[in-house]
N, C-alpha and C positions, 0 to 999 in steps of 0.2 A: 508445582513443576520444576525438575533440575534443569541445569544449564543446557543438557544435551536435547532434550526436549523442546524449549526454548528457542535454541540455535535453529532446530530444524524446523519451527513454527515460523521465525523471522526469514529462514530462507526462502519457503513457501509463500508466504506473504512477498517478499518483494518480486519474486518473478510473478505473483500476479499482479502487481504496483505498477510495473517494466511495460506486462502484455496488456494493462489497462492505459497508458501511456500511448504503447502504440496503437491502441486502436480510436483511441480520443483522436491522436494525428491523422490517421486514414480516414475517419467520417468526416473531419474537418477540412483534408483534402479533396473529396469527395465531391467536395461542391453542392452535394443533396442534403446537408447535414441534418438530420432530424434531432430536433434541437431536446426533444425529450428523452431521447437515448443519450443524447450529450450529457444531459443534465446526470441523467442517472449514473452516466458512466463518472463523472467527474463526482457526483457525490460517494459514491465506492470509494474511489479513489482516495478522498479525504480521510474515510472512515479506517481503510489501510494503512495510512499513514499514522493515524492515531494509534492504531493497534500495534504499528511496529514500534513507533517510540515508549509507547506503556514498557513491552516486549522488553525492549534496550535498557530502559530504566530496571527493567527487575535482573539484568543481567552485571550491570556496574556496581560494585560494592558500594554502601554506603560510606562518604569518608567525611571525619570529624575534623572540623579544621581548629 
């Protein structure tokens, strides 16, 4: 993947991550939090965070110290 594709993918993942964060907050605030759905959202959010970190590492060049 070239840098522009990685940057586009990162933006999509960040938006989804923010949306999940909002959905988790809304689910908790509703008072009738479905624990299974909440766990699924949190698990997906963690997977997104890991994928974001992996793609960010690909954009940063290796520096030999």
